[in-house]
Phi, psi and omega in degrees: 000130180288157180281137173284134180265151177300136186276355183086174186298143180244166183282146176284158171291124186276333184289132178284150182230096181300340179295339181266355184289143176279318185204142176285351179282120185302143175062019177057039187298337180262004187249154171279114187200165174294154178247082188298318183294315179298315181295324178294321177296322178295320178297316179300319180294320181295330182260017188297336180281353184213041192293321181294320177294319177301318179297319180296321177298314183293322186268340185241338186268167173270131186308134176257019177268245184287176186274013171298322169073034183290153178252125183063225180252019181237157173230181183264006184259302182234146175290153178104161183283167174215162175236149181214117182291331177299315179296319180295323182295325181272357184301322185294337176300333184263340186251352188292152174281172177292154175296138180293136184305321183294336176274316185296324186255023173281174181305138185301328180291334175290318177295324182292347177286346184269149171281170177298324178297319179289322177296322179299323182289345181292334182120196186264154176294123190270334186197167178298144181220162179219147170220108179279166178303129180093341178292142180266353181205162174288143172244147178284136177226169178278164175299319181299315180295319180298309185290324177294324178298314180292313183297317180297322179293318179296322178299329183276349185253154166289139181304338176288351185259006171225161186213156177241147175217138177234127177278187180253027182283074176065016181285138185269166177298326178299319180288318176302314184295314181295318178298319179298319180289316181297317182301316180289325175300323180277354173099010181243144171257005178278078176222131181215174186216177188293341179293343179301327183251025170221291189240016179302323177294334178298317180295313183296319181293315183293322178295324179292322184274316187228001173085005177231157183241029182215169179305131181276352186222189183239166172301329181298334179288348173292331191280103179094001171295153182295319181216139179238115187248124177256115178258114176057034183231130172250073186302326181296336179267316184280326180225078189304328181297336181298340178296331177296321179289322178297319179298315180295321178299317179300318181295335180265010172098009181284138171269133180247123181245135178240127179242111189197145179298331182246134178282087186297119181302328182291340176265357178265308180226140180213148175249103184280113189292334185269359178242114188307313182302315182285323178299326180280310192243359180075168180224130173284120186269291188280140173274333181202147175243140171239109184272088184278152173298147171300125183084004182259009185295319181298317178300318180296317180294323176295325176297318177299312181293323179299318178293324177300316181292329174292320176298320182295329178298327180276313182219113179297132180089000181285340181225327184256134175278087188296325180297315180296314182298315182295325183275333193227000190228139176258161167072026181299311184295322179295316179296315181303316180295317180300313183292318182294338177284346178282139178270151177297326180298316179293318180299314182293317181296315183289318184281329186082003182252135181293157178300323181297318181291320178297318179299321179300313179294317181302319182287326175298313181294323181293331181273353183268122179283338179223155180192149175238128178259123181240138177214165179212215192294342175299336176258339188262344185270041182229157177288344174249036185297315181300320177293324174308309188284329177296331179284328172299316178298321178304313181301312182296320183291321179296332179267352182076028182269066182208137170074023177210171185300141176064022180223153172152178179245126185226103167287117186278096181297146185264339191227145185301122176068011173296335174299326182283343187299309179288326181293340175268353177096008180277065190198137184292342187252001182222165170233168175308130175084005178163185182287169178273061178255174186301316184295315182288324178298317179296323178296314181291324178300326178290324180287317184275338177067032169210159184282138180263149178297143183259353179276147183287135177279168180255150175286169188301317181298319181290321180297322177298315178298326182295341177294342181258007178290159177299155184303328185273002178281132185296339179258013175301113184282129183240342179221131176237127180248113188241126170265099183070192179087153176215093183298335179297336185242010177232336185261155174299156174053068184303329180295318176296318181300316179299318179296317181294315180296326179284342180273355175288148177284315178228135176232130181246126176246102176265111192202175177265322185229168172277152166219181187296330181288333179298334189269356178292153175287166168225162184292333177237295190211142168250126178248134178239126183241131181278120181261152171281155174280172178298332183280348178256352188302131179301124179083008181073183183202163181254149169219148183249128184270175176307320184266026173068020173278124177258110185259146172259128177245120184281166168298135183248125185275163169100018181283108180290338181253037184303134177270105191300324186265000179292147180232153175297140187297321180294328178292324180295319179296317179298317179301316179299312182300319180296326182281328179284319182230069183297335183291339179232032185299332183295340181285344186238002188281126171244131181267341184201163174298324179298321179297322177295316181297323177299320181284324176304317181299332178275318186288323177240098186304333177300332184268008178293109187140334182290341180293347180263000178278118190231340187224168182306133178091346178296135184213146178224127176258116180281145177086355183080185184298322182226128169286155182057038183302136182073010179086000181272121185256151177279049174260167182307323181255006179077006183245154175279162182239121170284136184246115178265126179221164174275157174292126183292148176275116183280346171056029179281128182278156178301137179086357178257161178241148174266140189260130175256124175269127179229161180251133179258240182276075184202167174230119190055233178264003181276109183274131181245005178186159183269348186228130177293132185288341185263333182226007179061024179286129176276171184295336181244018174280153178238117178286127180222142180292152179298324178298313180292320180298318180295316181297322181274357180067036184254131179268155177301131179086355182289144179289129180226165179233132170253137180208154170209189184291348182268333183179185184227137178231123179254128183205204187226133183290138175224113180298137184207165177275079182230148182302131178306139182092357180237146178235153177238128173227169184279152171256129013261006185304327184275001186295342179292343180271352186263125181284151176280165167081006176251121188233152174298142191298322189261314187262352179064030173281139176301144178273118181260006180270125187215153177256145182222159169260154183233135174216158171295145186298319183293322178292317181297314183292329178291332185244015190296335179294339181259357179272150174270114174206160186255349186241146175296149181256108178290162176300145185301327184295342180286342180271122178291149176257000000 
């Protein structure tokens, strides 16, 4: 059977629907909401020195914000233009002038007084720099000196002693691919990327369940599906343009269900700026919320399946699509037995959702002929993340929601082309086109014409820990080469991370801007290299979206603030490889972006077609409109696998709270404001249920302390619609409470789920000498609100 191709953008429903309006008052003037027009005007003002170039990026480039991946002002889902504040917020990274020398070369302690947000505002890194141990400031150096310093150090080290990391900061597939190839050429498997700390469990779970590691459907499948379920995803915040699709889906009769510990206001009501009706009157998004306990999703899903099996006892076919299961799915009886062994008492206790409410959801899903399951970090930031997602897959498979229109599994990626990072091989456990197994390694060795290392590489969290190993350990990390990223603001236990990064002999920061991690010391040398943005990349570049669309973004002319010494990231990697191994440089040499794309098409057969993408707007969707079309999966037997597991023990002690990490006015770890536009939450506010606040005698705005054996967080209570027993704080401010060294079993993602105790600040400070904590507690006034 041939693959169905994506049909391209379709027309929106033109008729207005007052039933979906939030308020008859225009522009939500009486509501707490984002101010898109005002914020857009601020962005224009910030880019006023390079406005024409900014306009060209928006109208000709592929978005470097979220993983929707739109090209220009159009997308592949709906006809018509759109606006996105996330894209506008990151625009200045591409248009900014160089940092002024008098600021850049001041004493390092003066720079260290700045936050990452303040450092970002300084402008772009203008030229290669170095800071040796004991130096008080960065000094300007040539590219040759910078690259020779790194190459000479690599020559002196065992390849197990250095590592590469690539963030999702507008990095293209060409750069991911070249970095993946160069790292193996140099003999190391220590290469990882930003998906490790967002959606790596999605890939492992989906490959285990259905044999693919990407969204099986498109955003277009949201439109008119019977039910659209968001698990631990605030799509309106991470991918704002998706609200336009939600609105259209609602108009076509779709029910939208949100399952999240916190009733996120942005998923309840939204004002879509590119749709006149919604911009004026707002749009009611969710039809229902289920405020599940943090870590209680598996229990809730087991409750849904348990009720389905009870329905089946009465009427066969009332909940399970038996034809689909019999033709395309394994392990039905085993899963049924596992779920039936769970008690309703355990399910309700773990999930926090009553049996009646779970039954309500189960019956809605059972009556829905089509459905799309969407999830994000609410399911992936756990040590049992892969199991979380395998249970989502179970639900979809039992209903037959796979491989057809308006059905599917969609991990909602947060960052542009992070989907492409693993598919290009920038991952310790994979190579282009497949896993790092014997068969795929031998295939890639024939394409690359050199032998690949056979020892297993380490994930990003482990490589950071390896910097603290004893000197005689063969995996003692001594050099870290980073394309973007700020581990201080993304990894657990930032104090340990700072110590580990400072314990490296050489640290390389290949980036557009400075951040707080760039300013840390190293035992020998810190090298800073100025990278080009995706819009400056020689030969243009590719990015892969959530829905497997591979877009071509051309070089964009007209940058008035051009960084003369910046280089394309893939070119820097090639230069490094040539200097470390000049005797075999011809094996790694790329002369152009087109040459890389030609090789990508060979190395990853799914990408065969991207070599023909040459101009703005060119796009290729690998796999067709739906992966596993017709229910046929790329597994050894062509069938999907139901995965039966026990409900995990969350081990929360009496009197403790489970912590929810949420993102407010920010993109990844880049903070763009101190106050969340949807709930007025400050960076140090703590969301607490009214029930818990009343029981603890805490007033709104009162100073409180959260603490555990890892750290202390001082903030302010804010009553919110959040499941009792759970608290919400901002990421990355709350990372001091998260312990290092705890990883998800399959994908090795750090576990960000943690339990804390809560006390009033005055009581905690009065008794702090008797409390167990590892960090000094500064006066509360020192924490900004």
